[in-house]
C-alpha positions as CSV (number, residue, x, y, z in Angstrom):
1,M,95.0,40.6,138.4
2,K,98.0,38.4,137.3
3,E,98.0,34.7,136.8
4,I,100.7,32.3,135.5
5,I,99.4,29.8,132.9
6,N,101.7,27.3,131.3
7,G,104.5,29.4,132.6
8,L,103.3,32.6,130.8
9,F,102.3,35.8,132.7
10,V,98.6,36.5,132.0
11,F,96.8,39.7,133.0
12,L,93.1,39.9,133.6
13,E,91.0,43.1,133.8
14,G,87.2,43.5,134.2
15,N,84.4,41.2,135.2
16,N,84.9,37.6,134.1
17,K,81.2,37.3,133.6
18,N,81.4,39.8,130.7
19,K,82.2,39.0,127.1
20,P,85.9,38.1,126.9
21,I,88.5,39.8,124.6
22,I,91.9,38.4,124.3
23,F,94.7,40.7,123.2
24,L,97.9,39.6,121.4
25,H,100.7,42.1,121.4
26,G,103.2,42.8,118.7
27,F,107.0,42.3,118.4
28,P,109.1,43.2,120.3
29,Y,106.6,44.5,122.9
30,D,104.6,43.1,125.8
31,H,101.0,43.2,127.1
32,T,101.4,46.8,128.3
33,M,101.0,48.1,124.7
34,W,97.2,47.5,125.1
35,K,96.8,49.7,128.2
36,A,94.8,52.5,126.5
37,Q,92.4,49.8,125.1
38,L,92.0,48.1,128.5
39,D,91.3,51.4,130.2
40,V,88.2,51.7,128.1
41,L,87.1,48.2,127.3
42,S,87.5,46.6,130.7
43,E,84.4,48.4,131.9
44,K,82.1,46.2,129.8
45,Y,84.4,43.4,128.7
46,F,86.6,40.8,130.4
47,C,90.0,41.7,129.0
48,V,92.8,39.1,128.8
49,T,96.3,40.1,127.9
50,Y,99.5,38.1,128.2
51,D,103.2,38.3,127.5
52,I,104.1,36.0,124.6
53,R,106.8,33.6,125.5
54,G,110.2,35.1,125.7
55,L,108.9,38.7,125.8
56,G,107.9,40.9,128.8
57,E,107.7,38.9,132.0
58,S,107.1,35.5,130.3
59,P,110.1,33.2,130.5
60,V,112.2,32.2,127.5
61,G,112.3,28.4,128.0
62,D,114.5,26.9,125.3
63,G,114.0,29.9,122.9
64,Q,113.1,27.6,120.1
65,F,109.7,29.2,119.2
66,T,107.4,28.6,116.2
67,M,104.2,30.3,115.3
68,E,102.5,26.9,116.0
69,S,103.9,26.9,119.6
70,F,102.6,30.5,120.0
71,V,99.1,29.4,118.8
72,D,99.2,26.3,121.1
73,E,99.9,28.6,124.1
74,L,97.0,30.9,123.1
75,E,94.7,27.9,123.1
76,I,96.0,26.7,126.4
77,I,95.3,30.1,128.0
78,M,91.8,30.2,126.5
79,N,91.1,26.7,127.8
80,E,92.5,27.3,131.3
81,L,90.5,30.5,131.7
82,K,87.4,28.8,130.2
83,L,86.9,31.7,127.8
84,E,83.6,31.3,126.0
85,K,83.9,32.5,122.3
86,P,86.3,35.4,123.0
87,I,86.9,38.3,120.7
88,L,90.4,38.0,119.3
89,C,92.5,41.2,118.9
90,G,96.1,41.1,117.6
91,L,98.6,43.5,116.3
92,S,101.5,42.6,113.9
93,M,103.0,39.4,115.3
94,G,99.9,39.1,117.4
95,G,97.9,39.2,114.2
96,Y,100.0,36.4,112.7
97,I,99.2,34.3,115.8
98,G,95.5,35.3,115.5
99,L,95.2,34.4,111.9
100,R,96.8,31.0,112.3
101,A,94.5,30.4,115.3
102,L,91.5,31.2,113.2
103,E,92.8,28.8,110.6
104,K,93.0,26.1,113.2
105,F,90.0,26.7,115.4
106,E,87.9,29.7,114.3
107,N,84.8,28.2,115.9
108,K,86.3,29.1,119.3
109,F,86.1,32.8,118.6
110,S,83.2,35.2,118.1
111,A,84.9,38.1,116.2
112,V,88.4,39.3,115.3
113,V,90.2,42.6,115.3
114,L,93.4,42.7,113.2
115,C,95.7,45.7,113.7
116,D,98.7,46.5,111.5
117,T,99.4,43.0,110.4
118,R,99.5,40.8,107.3
119,A,98.5,37.3,106.2
120,D,101.3,36.5,103.8
121,A,104.4,34.7,105.1
122,D,107.9,36.2,104.7
123,G,109.4,36.0,101.2
124,N,113.1,35.4,100.7
125,E,113.9,39.0,101.4
126,G,112.0,39.1,104.6
127,K,113.5,35.8,105.8
128,L,117.0,37.1,105.1
129,K,116.2,40.3,106.9
130,R,115.1,38.5,110.0
131,A,118.1,36.2,109.9
132,G,120.3,39.4,109.6
133,A,118.5,40.7,112.7
134,I,119.4,37.6,114.7
135,K,123.0,37.9,113.5
136,R,123.1,41.6,114.5
137,I,121.7,40.8,118.0
138,N,124.4,38.1,118.4
139,K,127.1,40.5,117.4
140,E,126.0,43.9,118.9
141,G,123.6,42.9,121.6
142,L,119.8,43.7,121.7
143,E,119.7,47.5,122.2
144,P,121.0,48.6,118.8
145,F,118.5,46.3,117.0
146,T,115.6,47.3,119.2
147,K,116.3,51.0,118.8
148,D,116.3,50.8,115.0
149,F,113.3,48.4,114.8
150,I,111.1,50.3,117.1
151,S,112.0,53.6,115.4
152,N,110.5,52.1,112.2
153,C,107.3,51.1,114.1
154,Y,106.2,54.7,114.9
155,G,105.1,57.6,112.9
156,E,106.8,61.0,113.1
157,H,103.9,62.6,114.9
158,Y,104.3,60.2,117.9
159,K,108.1,60.3,117.9
160,Q,108.1,64.1,117.9
161,N,105.2,64.7,120.3
162,K,105.7,61.8,122.7
163,K,109.4,61.6,122.8
164,E,109.7,60.5,126.4
165,D,107.1,57.7,126.0
166,F,108.9,56.7,122.8
167,E,112.2,56.4,124.5
168,K,110.6,54.4,127.3
169,R,109.3,51.9,124.8
170,I,112.8,51.4,123.4
171,A,114.3,51.0,126.9
172,K,111.6,48.5,127.9
173,S,112.1,46.3,124.9
174,S,115.9,46.5,125.1
175,A,115.7,45.0,128.6
176,F,114.0,41.8,127.3
177,D,116.0,38.5,127.1
178,P,117.8,38.5,123.7
179,V,117.1,34.8,123.4
180,G,113.4,35.5,123.6
181,V,113.6,38.2,120.9
182,K,115.6,36.0,118.6
183,G,113.1,33.2,119.2
184,S,110.2,35.4,118.1
185,L,112.2,36.3,115.0
186,L,112.6,32.6,114.2
187,A,108.9,32.0,114.7
188,M,108.0,34.9,112.4
189,L,110.5,33.8,109.8
190,G,109.1,30.3,109.7
191,R,105.4,31.1,109.9
192,N,103.0,29.8,107.3
193,D,100.9,31.9,104.9
194,T,97.3,32.3,105.9
195,T,96.2,34.4,102.9
196,D,94.1,31.5,101.4
197,Y,92.1,31.3,104.6
198,L,91.0,34.9,104.6
199,N,88.0,34.4,102.4
200,K,86.9,31.5,104.6
201,I,86.6,33.6,107.8
202,K,83.0,33.6,108.9
203,I,83.2,35.6,112.1
204,P,82.9,39.4,112.0
205,A,86.2,41.2,111.4
206,L,87.6,44.6,111.9
207,V,90.9,45.5,110.2
208,I,92.8,48.6,111.5
209,C,95.9,50.3,110.0
210,G,97.9,53.3,110.8
211,E,97.9,56.0,108.1
212,F,101.7,56.1,107.9
213,D,102.4,52.4,108.8
214,A,105.7,51.7,107.0
215,L,105.7,48.0,107.9
216,T,102.2,47.0,106.8
217,P,101.0,50.0,104.8
218,P,97.3,50.8,104.3
219,A,97.3,49.4,100.8
220,V,98.5,46.0,102.1
221,M,95.9,46.1,104.9
222,K,93.1,47.1,102.6
223,T,93.9,44.1,100.4
224,L,93.8,41.8,103.4
225,A,90.4,43.3,104.5
226,D,88.9,43.0,101.1
227,K,89.6,39.2,101.2
228,I,87.6,38.8,104.4
229,N,83.8,38.7,103.7
230,G,82.1,41.7,105.3
231,A,85.2,43.0,107.1
232,E,85.3,46.6,108.2
233,F,88.5,48.6,107.3
234,V,89.6,51.7,109.3
235,V,92.7,53.8,108.7
236,I,93.9,55.5,111.8
237,K,95.2,59.0,111.2
238,N,98.6,60.4,112.3
239,C,100.2,57.2,113.3
240,G,102.5,54.4,112.1
241,H,102.6,50.7,112.8
242,M,101.7,51.0,116.5
243,S,98.2,52.5,116.1
244,P,96.8,51.4,119.5
245,I,99.6,53.3,121.2
246,E,100.0,56.3,118.8
247,N,96.3,57.2,118.4
248,P,94.4,55.2,121.1
249,E,91.4,57.5,120.9
250,E,90.7,56.7,117.3
251,V,91.5,53.0,117.7
252,N,89.2,52.7,120.7
253,K,86.5,54.5,118.8
254,A,86.8,52.0,115.9
255,I,86.9,48.9,118.2
256,V,84.0,50.1,120.4
257,G,81.9,50.9,117.3
258,F,82.7,47.5,115.9
259,L,81.8,45.7,119.1
260,K,78.5,47.4,119.4
261,K,77.4,45.8,116.2
262,L,78.1,42.2,117.4
């Protein structure tokens, strides 16, 4: 089922009387990256996904995005759907949104799953890299940037064994509005650092990382997990940054095991 909330395209699966889980996708993807998780979890949970502004089906608006505006829209969706203490699950940029949301209103959530993400803000090198990406998109168009960026997101096992699916991912993201992609880059570039909040998180947490993640390596994710009191840490084999897509069976196993303990 699809709804439009605050102009964003929101997708609902499962019985709304069940415990809700809200999924936040990564950059530059859309809600469909969570399909393998929804196929399993929607049987027992009310699953909510949405396309972050400017990506997927959600409109660009003025393209001037901040991490704060992304968090505000998450809260609007939660309030509109009257989600009672949802479980929050975010990957990469979705994790940035999730961590800032916890910092602002953790009491509205019951648990969190952080996939292939980080709490620290971009340093100077990272900011210049994102600024360079915006410049490249302006000069060359979206497709060359998307192809290179997404190639770095996946491990070799997926790229070699799921070549057709991999190419479809690139094509899908290349069709997004360039203004929306650049707006997301600006939001990530300007986000605040949530590292100091990690040891204040009180809700149960699961931290997941792909074995060959080149963007947020296991060592980085383990450090993040160690700062969250009682957090579980799981490394997913044979995959890179997009673990829910590359090895959905192991990711689902980790999430289901975690949820059973709540």
